[in-house]
MIKE-405790 format. One record per atom (N, C-alpha, C, O, CB): x, y, z. Coordinates in steps of 0.02 Angstrom, whole numbers, padded with zeros to 5 digits, always signed. Glycine has a CB too. Layout:
N
XYZ...
***
This chain:
107
+05504+05253+04033+05509+05185+04030+05504+05149+04101+05534+05166+04152+05573+05170+03996+05460+05095+04096+05438+05065+04158+05490+05015+04183+05515+04975+04144+05371+05030+04148+05507+05017+04251+05563+04966+04267+05529+04902+04263+05468+04894+04269+05598+04976+04340+05578+04852+04251+05560+04785+04245+05550+04755+04314+05580+04775+04363+05612+04749+04207+05506+04706+04316+05485+04671+04380+05548+04628+04402+05589+04610+04360+05415+04622+04367+05555+04612+04468+05603+04571+04490+05604+04508+04459+05551+04480+04447+05599+04565+04553+05666+04479+04445+05667+04413+04411+05659+04357+04454+05684+04359+04510+05726+04403+04376+05625+04303+04432+05611+04251+04478+05657+04194+04445+05673+04197+04386+05529+04232+04484+05676+04147+04483+05711+04085+04469+05659+04044+04436+05600+04059+04442+05742+04050+04531+05680+03991+04399+05630+03937+04372+05583+03908+04427+05525+03891+04417+05671+03876+04340+05618+03904+04488+05583+03869+04547+05592+03926+04597+05640+03928+04636+05618+03792+04572+05543+03971+04594+05553+04034+04643+05542+04012+04719+05505+03967+04737+05495+04096+04624+05583+04052+04760+05581+04036+04836+05520+04087+04855+05496+04128+04817+05662+04052+04882+05503+04076+04918+05449+04117+04953+05470+04192+04947+05429+04233+04927+05442+04095+05033+05532+04211+04963+05560+04273+04963+05546+04302+04888+05513+04354+04879+05638+04269+04985+05574+04265+04836+05560+04295+04770+05487+04306+04750+05472+04356+04717+05590+04253+04719+05445+04265+04769+05374+04269+04754+05347+04319+04790+05307+04357+04761+05339+04211+04766+05360+04330+04856+05329+04392+04894+05360+04456+04858+05326+04505+04842+05349+04392+04983+05424+04451+04847+05451+04517+04819+05418+04540+04752+05410+04600+04739+05529+04511+04808+05399+04493+04710+05363+04506+04651+05289+04535+04666+05266+04585+04640+05361+04441+04611+05261+04499+04708+05193+04524+04736+05195+04591+04760+05151+04632+04745+05169+04482+04792+05243+04604+04797+05256+04671+04836+05272+04726+04778+05246+04782+04780+05327+04662+04893+05312+04707+04732+05323+04751+04675+05271+04769+04634+05266+04825+04609+05367+04726+04635+05226+04718+04624+05163+04735+04585+05112+04780+04629+05082+04829+04606+05124+04665+04560+05106+04759+04689+05062+04810+04732+05083+04877+04736+05042+04922+04729+05056+04790+04801+05150+04889+04747+05180+04944+04751+05165+04988+04685+05147+05047+04690+05249+04929+04763+05174+04957+04629+05161+04986+04562+05093+05008+04549+05077+05060+04520+05177+04939+04513+05051+04959+04575+04976+04975+04568+04956+05039+04606+04915+05080+04585+04932+04913+04595+04990+05044+04665+04974+05095+04710+05014+05165+04681+05000+05220+04705+04996+05070+04789+05059+05158+04636+05092+05218+04610+05138+05251+04659+05148+05312+04662+05042+05266+04588+05169+05199+04701+05216+05221+04746+05295+05207+04730+05313+05157+04699+05196+05192+04809+05336+05251+04753+05405+05247+04749+05427+05193+04805+05389+05181+04851+05437+05321+04758+05483+05164+04801+05510+05125+04858+05510+05165+04924+05489+05145+04978+05583+05103+04841+05536+05227+04910+05546+05278+04967+05482+05291+04996+05475+05286+05057+05578+05346+04945+05424+05309+04951+05358+05318+04980+05333+05262+05016+05311+05270+05073+05312+05336+04932+05332+05202+04986+05303+05141+05022+05343+05137+05086+05309+05123+05135+05308+05071+04978+05412+05145+05096+05446+05140+05151+05417+05186+05205+05409+05167+05263+05513+05152+05136+05402+05249+05181+05375+05293+05235+05309+05279+05261+05294+05291+05319+05374+05358+05214+05267+05252+05215+05197+05235+05235+05189+05170+05279+05144+05159+05320+05156+05226+05170+05242+05129+05263+05247+05066+05298+05288+05068+05361+05283+05021+05400+05275+05015+05253+05329+05119+05375+05378+05126+05429+05441+05083+05413+05471+05053+05458+05346+05103+05498+05457+05081+05352+05519+05044+05338+05572+05093+05299+05555+05149+05281+05501+04976+05293+05630+05067+05291+05686+05107+05247+05667+05092+05176+05633+05043+05161+05767+05082+05261+05692+05137+05131+05689+05118+05057+05734+05057+05050+05715+05014+05011+05715+05179+05007+05785+05049+05080+05828+04990+05074+05800+04918+05091+05812+04866+05061+05883+05002+05116+05760+04927+05146+05714+04866+05169+05665+04851+05113+05660+04792+05095+05670+04883+05239+05632+04893+05087+05582+04890+05032+05624+04851+04977+05606+04795+04960+05555+04967+05006+05672+04878+04954+05714+04856+04903+05731+04781+04910+05722+04742+04863+05775+04898+04904+05758+04762+04978+05781+04696+04985+05712+04646+04978+05711+04589+04953+05823+04690+05059+05661+04681+05005+05600+04636+05004+05579+04615+04932+05565+04558+04914+05540+04674+05039+05579+04669+04895+05560+04668+04817+05610+04623+04786+05587+04583+04746+05562+04745+04778+05670+04621+04796+05718+04581+04757+05723+04510+04792+05765+04470+04773+05791+04619+04751+05687+04498+04838+05688+04423+04868+05743+04407+04902+05767+04351+04903+05684+04371+04819+05768+04458+04936+05828+04449+04979+05810+04445+05056+05852+04434+05100+05879+04508+04966+05747+04456+05067+05716+04447+05137+05650+04428+05135+05615+04438+05086+05719+04505+05177+05627+04397+05191+05556+04369+05198+05532+04417+05256+05567+04422+05307+05551+04280+05217+05480+04448+05251+05451+04493+05303+05415+04455+05354+05388+04401+05340+05405+04544+05274+05415+04487+05424+05377+04464+05476+05304+04478+05458+05290+04517+05412+05398+04495+05541+05261+04449+05494+05184+04452+05488+05161+04526+05502+05115+04549+05469+05147+04399+05542+05188+04558+05545+05173+04633+05554+05197+04679+05501+05167+04731+05489+05203+04658+05618+05254+04660+05467+05274+04693+05409+05228+04690+05351+05212+04738+05316+05335+04669+05389+05203+04617+05345+05161+04606+05286+05099+04652+05295+05079+04686+05247+05141+04529+05280+05070+04652+05354+05008+04693+05371+05025+04765+05350+04986+04797+05314+04988+04689+05452+05082+04790+05371+05095+04868+05360+05102+04872+05284+05076+04920+05256+05166+04900+05400+05132+04830+05251+05145+04835+05175+05071+04832+05134+05058+04868+05086+05196+04767+05149+05034+04790+05160+04961+04782+05128+04925+04852+05137+04896+04881+05091+04915+04719+05167+04929+04875+05203+04895+04929+05208+04925+04997+05176+04885+05042+05161+04885+04934+05274+04986+05003+05167+05015+05053+05133+05013+05055+05061+05022+05106+05029+05074+05054+05151+04998+04986+05029+04992+04988+04959+04917+04981+04939+04897+04984+04881+05036+04935+04928+04874+04970+04997+04802+04968+04984+04784+04905+04944+04738+04907+04903+04780+05033+04946+04822+04844+04957+04807+04783+04933+04794+04741+04982+04812+04761+05038+04852+04759+04896+04761+04678+04980+04751+04634+05036+04816+04588+05047+04862+04580+05007+04685+04591+05024+04810+04563+05101+04865+04523+05121+04871+04459+05080+04925+04432+05071+04859+04506+05192+04806+04435+05052+04809+04387+05009+04840+04403+04942+04869+04356+04913+04749+04365+05004+04838+04458+04916+04876+04486+04857+04944+04475+04866+04978+04451+04820+04865+04557+04846+04972+04493+04925+05043+04494+04936+05068+04420+04946+05127+04408+04934+05061+04539+04998+05027+04373+04966+05043+04301+04974+05019+04257+04924+05020+04196+04933+05019+04278+05033+04994+04287+04863+04972+04252+04809+05026+04203+04779+05084+04222+04769+04950+04299+04759+05005+04144+04768+05059+04096+04733+05101+04063+04787+05151+04033+04768+05111+04137+04680+05087+04065+04857+05124+04030+04897+05080+03992+04940+05031+04020+04964+05170+04069+04932+05093+03930+04952+05050+03877+04992+05093+03834+05039+05151+03821+05026+05011+03827+04940+05064+03815+05088+05095+03763+05130+05055+03698+05118+04993+03696+05121+05094+03783+05209+05092+03646+05105+05058+03582+05096+05080+03542+05155+05137+03522+05163+05074+03546+05028+05030+03532+05198+05050+03490+05252+05064+03407+05241+05034+03375+05199+04997+03499+05301+05109+03381+05283+05123+03313+05272+05083+03276+05324+05067+03300+05379+05198+03298+05274+05068+03215+05301+05026+03175+05345+05075+03141+05400+05058+03146+05459+04984+03118+05301+05127+03113+05386+05166+03079+05433+05239+03114+05439+05274+03103+05488+05172+03003+05412+05258+03155+05387+05325+03196+05396+05299+03264+05391+05241+03279+05377+05387+03181+05338+05354+03309+05405+05336+03381+05396+05316+03403+05329+05335+03375+05278+05391+03422+05415+05278+03454+05330+05250+03479+05258+05306+03517+05225+05365+03515+05242+05181+03530+05264+05278+03552+05173+05327+03585+05135+05291+03655+05096+05231+03653+05080+05358+03528+05081+05327+03706+05086+05299+03762+05049+05297+03742+04975+05336+03702+04951+05341+03829+05059+05246+03775+04941+05241+03772+04869+05244+03839+04850+05210+03881+04880+05179+03737+04843+05283+03857+04798+05280+03927+04776+05267+03913+04706+05303+03873+04675+05346+03975+04791+05215+03944+04677+05194+03946+04605+05227+04000+04566+05224+04059+04584+05121+03955+04599+05259+03979+04507+05287+04029+04467+05227+04068+04434+05175+04037+04422+05336+03997+04414+05230+04130+04420+05175+04163+04403+05154+04144+04330+05095+04145+04311+05187+04235+04413+05207+04128+04291+05187+04095+04221+05147+04028+04223+05120+04009+04171+05252+04080+04181+05143+03994+04276+05112+03934+04281+05036+03936+04264+05010+03890+04232+05123+03910+04347+05002+03989+04286+04932+03990+04270+04930+04010+04191+04883+03990+04157+04891+04045+04320+04977+04044+04166+04974+04043+04095+04976+03986+04054+04941+03977+04005+05018+04078+04075+05021+03945+04076+05033+03878+04043+04974+03838+04056+04952+03806+04009+05097+03841+04069+04942+03834+04116+04880+03798+04124+04825+03825+04075+04791+03783+04046+04857+03803+04197+04814+03892+04065+04769+03916+04023+04776+03901+03944+04728+03897+03905+04769+03981+04036+04837+03894+03928+04855+03886+03862+04850+03813+03841+04838+03796+03783+04923+03912+03851+04859+03773+03891+04855+03694+03880+04786+03671+03875+04774+03612+03862+04889+03654+03940+04732+03722+03887+04662+03694+03888+04639+03688+03822+04583+03666+03811+04614+03734+03927
***
């Protein structure tokens, strides 16, 4: 039986979206959380917290995770965008993975 992916809220946070992307990358690489932790220099608990969206990684950690799972950093950051503001601060936009499905069905 295949474990279920981490659950996202209707308006996912950066942490949740990164966690789902990391989970997908780890599964694609055929690694357990423990194995990924060893390859990336993290504990299994740290990997778990990242996948569950309870923690947002630093840049160096993103690079380590990408190398350990053999995916690009773009894969790990998929669905996350920064929209700059012209006269006020910008904001992050996090796309729910089902959004692309809704767009393709609506055509």
